[in-house]
N, C-alpha and C positions, 0 to 999 in steps of 0.2 A: 698429784692426787686430784680427785674430783671434789670440789668444794660444794658442800651441801648446807652452808650457812644460810639461814632464812633472812630475807629482807622484806619484812612484813608490809611496809607501806607500798612498795612496788608490787609485791605479790597480790595485794588487793586490786591494784589497777589491772594486772595481767588476768586475774580471774574474771574481772568485769569485761575485759576485752573478749575473752573466750566465751563467756556467757552470751554476749551480744552476737558473736559469730557462730554459735552452736558448735564449738570446738571441744571435743573430748579426746583425751590422750590415752593411747594404749600403754599397758604395762609391759615389762619384759616377760612376765609370765604369759601374757596374751600373745606376744610376738612368737614365743616358743610354742605355745599351744593355743591356736585360734579358737578351739572349742570353748575356751573361757570367755570369749567375746560375747557380750549380751546379744540375745537373739534379735532385738529391735535394730541393732546396728547391722547385723548380717542381712536383715530384710532390706534395709536401705541400700546396701551395696548391690543388690540385685539389679538396680536401675542406674548404677554408676559405672562408667568405663574405668579400666585399669589405670589410665593416664590422666583421667579427669582431674581438674583442679577443684577438689571437693574435700572438706575436712574429714569425711568418713574414710577416705583412702589412707589416712594414718593407720587404720586397722589392717591395711594390706602390706604393712612393713613386716613381712614374714616370708620365709622360704616355702610356705605351704599354700600359696594362692593357686586356685584352679587355673590351669594354663589356657586362659581365654582372655580376649581383649575387653569383653563387655559383661558386666554383671556376674562375675564368677564368685564362687564360694571358696571353701577351704578343703584341703585334703592332706595327703602325705607330702613330704618335702619333694620339690621338683629336682630330679636328678636323671642322669643317663650314664650308661656304660659304653665306652668306646671299645669295639671288639678287636680281637687280635689280628683280624684281617686288615685293619688299619694300623694298629700300633706295632705289629710285628713282634710282640713279646707275649710270653705265656701268662704273666701276671694279669690280673683283672684290674682295670683302671676305671674308677667311678668318679663322677663330678657332680656337685650341686650346680643347678642351672639358675643363673641370675636374671634371665630374660623376663621372668614373670613377676618381677617387682614393678611397681610404678616407676616410670622413666626407663624401664628396661635394663636396669643394672642394680646390683646389690648395695651400691654405695648410698642409696636412699636410707638404708638401715643405719649405716655408720654415721651419717649426718644427724639422724634422730638421736642416736646415742650421745652425740656431742651437744646438741642444743637443749634437749629436754631437761637435764639437771639444772641448767641456768634459768630455764623458764619456770620450773616448779618451785624454785627457791626465791624468785624475784630478783635474780641477779641480772637478767636480761629484760629490757623493756621493748616489747614488740610494737608499741605505739609510737616510739620516737627513735629507736635505734635501728640501724640497718645491720643485718647479719652478713658478714663477709666470709666467703667460701673460697679459700685458695686451693688450687687443684691442678692436676694434670689431665683432667677430663671429667670422669663420671661423678666425682665427689662434688664438684660445684653444681653439676646438674641436679644431683640429689638434694643438695642444700638449697638451691633456688626453688625446687619443687616443694620441699617441706616448709620453706619460708612462706610460700604462697598459701599452703594449707593452713599455716599457723597465723595468717593475716599479718605478716610483717614484710618489710622491704628487704631486698637482698642485693648483694654485689657478688658477681661471679668473676673469679680470676683464673685464667688458664693460658697456656702457651699458644701463640698465634699460629703454630703449625699443626694444631689438632684438627680433627676431621671437620669438614663443612657441616655435617649433620649436627654436631654439638653446638656450633655457633648459631645455626638457624633456630634450633629449638630454644636455646637460652635467650635469644633476642625476644622471644614471645613470653618468657616466664620470669626471667630475672629483671630487677629494676635497672641494674647496670651490668654490662659485660666488659671486662678489661682484659684485652690480650697482652701478654708479656712476650718479650723476645725469645725465640728459640723453639725447641721441640720438647717432648715429654721429659727429657733428662735435664732441662734447664729449670731446676727447682729454686735455686738461689734467687733468680730473677723474680720469682713469685714472692719469696720472702721479702725481698727488697721493696716490692710494691706494697706489701702489708705494712712495713715500717713507714713508708710514705703516707699511707692512709692514716695510720696512728698519729703521725705528726701533724697532718693537715685537717683531720676531721674529729680527732679526739673522742669525746664521749658519745658522739653521734653514731658510732659504729661499735660492733663487737666482732672480733675475729675468731672464727672456729677453724683452727689449723689442724687438718687431719693428721699431720705428721707428729704432733705433740699432744693431741687430745686423748686422755685416757678413756674417754667415752667411746672412741673408735675401737680401741682394743677390747673394752668391756663388752660392747655390743656383739662383736664377733666371738668372743669367748663364750658368751651365754647363748646367743641366738644361733649363730652359724655352727658353733660347737655342738649344741644339742641337735640341730638338724642333721649334721653329719653322723652323729651317733645313732640317730634313729634310722638313717639309711643303712648304716653298717649292721645294726641289729636285725634289719629286715633281709639283708642279702647274704649274711655270713652263714656258712655251713660248718658242721663239726669238722675240726681240723684246719679251718681257715686261719690265716694270720694277717693282722693289720700291720703291714710292713712300714707304711709311712704316709705322710701327707706332704704334697709339693705345692708351694704357693709362691707367686711373684712377690718380691719384697715390697714394692710400691711404697705405700705409707706405713706398711707393717701391720695395719689393722687386722687384715684377714689372718695373719699369722697367729693372732690371739686364739683362734679356734684350735691351733696346734697345741697351745698350752693346755686347753681343755681336754683334748683327746689323749694327750700324754698321761693325764691323770687316770684315764680309763684303760689305756693300753701302754703301760710304762716302757715296754720294749720297742715301741715304734719310734721312727725317726721323723723329725721335722726338717724339711729341705726348703731353703729360700732360693728362688730362681730370679735371675736378672738377665739383662741383655748383654751378650758378649761384647757389643760395641761400647758398653759403658760398665765395665766390670768392677763396680765399687766395692762390693763385699769380697769378691774373689781376689782382686789384685790392687785394691786402693786406686782403682782406675777412674777414667773419665771418658767423655765422648757423647755423641748423639746417636739415636737409634730410632727404629720405626715400630716398635712394639708399644702402641699407644696405651697410655693410662698407667704406666709404672714409672714413677719419678725416681731419679737416680742422683749420683754425685754426692750423696750424704747418707748417713744412717739415721733413720727416723728415731726420734726420742722414745717412741713407744715400741720399739723393736726389742723384745726380750731375748738378747743374744745368748743368754745362758741356756735357753731351750732350743737353740738352732743347731742341728747336727751336721748339716751339709749345705754347701753353696753350689748351685748349678747355673752356669752361663749358657744362654740360648742365642744362637746366631739369628739375628732378625731376618736375614735372607731366607733361612729355613722356614720361619714363621710366615713370611709373605708368600712364599711358594706353596706352602701347605694350605694357606687361605684360599688360593685359587683352586687347588686340587679338590678341596672340600665344598666349593661353591659354584664352580663352572660346570655347565652341562657335560662337557667332554670329560671332566674329572669324575662326575657322577657315573657316566657310562663305564669308565674304566674301573672304578671301584666296584661297580655291580659285577663286572666280569671277574673281579678278584674275590667274589664271594660275599661282599657286603650287602646286607639285606636292604630292600627298599624302605623298610621301617626305620633303619638307622640313617639312610641317606636323607630321608625327609627331615631328620633332626639335626643335620650337620650345620645348618645355619644358626643353631643355638650357640655356636662358638664364635665369639668376636676375636679380635687380633690377640689381645693378651690371654684369652682363653686358650688359643692355639699355642701360644708360648708356654702356658702351664702344661698343656698336654705333651709337648715335646720334652719339657723338663721331666715330666712323669715317666716318659719312655726311657730317658737317659737314666733315671733313678732305678727303674726296673732292670735295665741292662747292667748297670754297675754292680748291683747286688745279686745278679743272676737269679732273679725271682722266678718262682714257678707258678703252677696253676692254682695252688692254694694260698698264694700271696695276694693281698689287696693293696693297691695304691689309690689314694684319694687326692682330689684337687677340687678347684672351684672354677666354673666358667662364669666369670664376672658379668659379662654382657654378651650380646649376640651380634650377628652381621647386620642386623637392622640399623645399627649405628655407624656402619662402615661401607655402605653401598657405593659411596663416592670413591672410596679407595679402589674398589674393583673396576670402576669406570676409568680411573686414572691409569691403572695397569693395562687395561685393554687399549687405551689410547697410546701408551708408551711402547708396549710390546706386541700389540696385535691380538687377534683372537686366540683363545686358549684351545689347543688341539690335543688329540690323542697322544702325540709325541711328547707334548709338555707334560701330560698326565703320567706317562710312563716314567719320565725322568724324575718327576716330583715324588711319585710313589716309591721309586727306588731310593730317592734321597731319604725318605722317612724310614724305609726298611734298613738303610745303612747308617742310621743315627748312631753316632759314636759316643764313647764315654769320656771324651776330652773336655777340658775346661770345667772340671768338677773338683771339689775339695771337701774331704771329710774333716770336720772341725774337732780338734782336741781342745783342751782347756785354754791354752794360750792363743789358739786361732780364734776362738770365740771372744776372748778378751781383746784381741786386736780389733775385731769388728766393733765391739762395744766402745773401745777407746776412741774410735773415729768420731763418735758423737761429740767429743770435746770441742772439735774445731767448729762445727756448725752451731751447736747448742749453747756452749759456754762462752766461746769467744764472740760469735756473731749474734746470737739470739738472747743472751743474758740469762740463761738458766743457772740454777744453783749447783755448784760443784758437789755439795753434800748429797744432793738427790741423785746425781749421776753415779756417785760411789755407792749409794744405797741400792740402786738398781742392780749393781753387780755383787757387792759383798753381802748385802742383806736381801738377796733377790726373792727368797721365798716369802719373807714378810712384806716386801715392797709390792710385788705383783699380787700376792694373796690378799692384801688389804684392798686392792682395787677390785678383785674378783668378789670380795665379800660385800661390796656396796650395793649389789643388785636388789636385795630385799629392802634396804632402806630407801632406795630410789623408788621402788614400787609402792612403798608406804606413802611417800610424798606424792606420787602420781595419783594414787587413790584419794588422798586427802584433797588434792587439788581438784579432781573431778567432782568430788562431793560438793565442794563450794560452788563450782560452775553449775551444777545441776540443781542446787538448792533453790 
């Protein structure tokens, strides 16, 4: 659960620090609806870049930023539709676009959902403690960024095989950057590093682990869920059907928006995608893969397995090949000849590697259920190719220039996407996935077995109590801001 116990002595110190640094915190209500942000802060943002290290950019933790790098305001949620000329399916596939968050990825929101409860209660001391952000990529970027905005030191932990862009950026923003062995599927090595830091640095740090922080789940339930609902309300026609949402498992935070949407569309399905090369949910499997940003080899503590209806494994080779098709000039030329509009082609760089993985999983989902023109499948494009240009360079060096012949083969690969390596989950298949948490979280990380059982047997009460905390957190944020501004 999210602990909202007040520590008054520390809270006074934190308020004083924010007063000195002119730090004001956004509420969940403002992140869902930026129209509620005071006009004076919107005016300040006109002279602030999207990625600038400025405390007012806390108010840009929303899906509704104007898609511009400098001085943007707010509007409707950023989203795009991938046309059937690319997907090869009749169903309409829509995705929220994460590029227009500060840092270029939606994880900046999840990290805020994790740190703000402990900041506004006085449980975290930004003047003496370092915020530790264990991650497979974007989460530690978001955490380091928010730490800088909140005037506290940070430690970013991520696998050493992640993209060069991530390490270069973190070296300028985080106080420390700690690479751990392996690739994005090597999550235990990240957890081991966290235990090492706990044992060696004690109270000088506070760890915000995305895989077990309810604030990660809650932020996506409230903010991402409402943004997706707004998109659906805007694009649905009479007779349309919301068939499902397809999301990479990763930390399972984004899957929280699936819980929200199921309350609005009870017949829809929530599908969790993962890499075929590390089929943890599908087959209790293991391995390494190239879909950057989705950690594996365990089931996150905050994964509500009772609300997951399907598991879809995506071959990382298909993801990498589709990345080139969507980003190389020869790929664009071929797509144009297949009827893809220039307006869509100009937006294809909004899909980073895990976004492409989500898209392939959404295509498999649509094919499996034989969805038609009135069916809608949703997903999330977590980040963009802005964070992976080095990967394209690596592929050109390894395989040579991308040609029309490559584009033809890769387009046919997408068109021939099969419905293999998918599993509809019944009660006991869901329970199997939930039970896998035991080995990571009870045996290795010291969680309470009673809470693990409550997640399953009392799931409505357990997850509902987390979802109900938003209003109380907003009350505490407003009270905190009043003290800062007094």
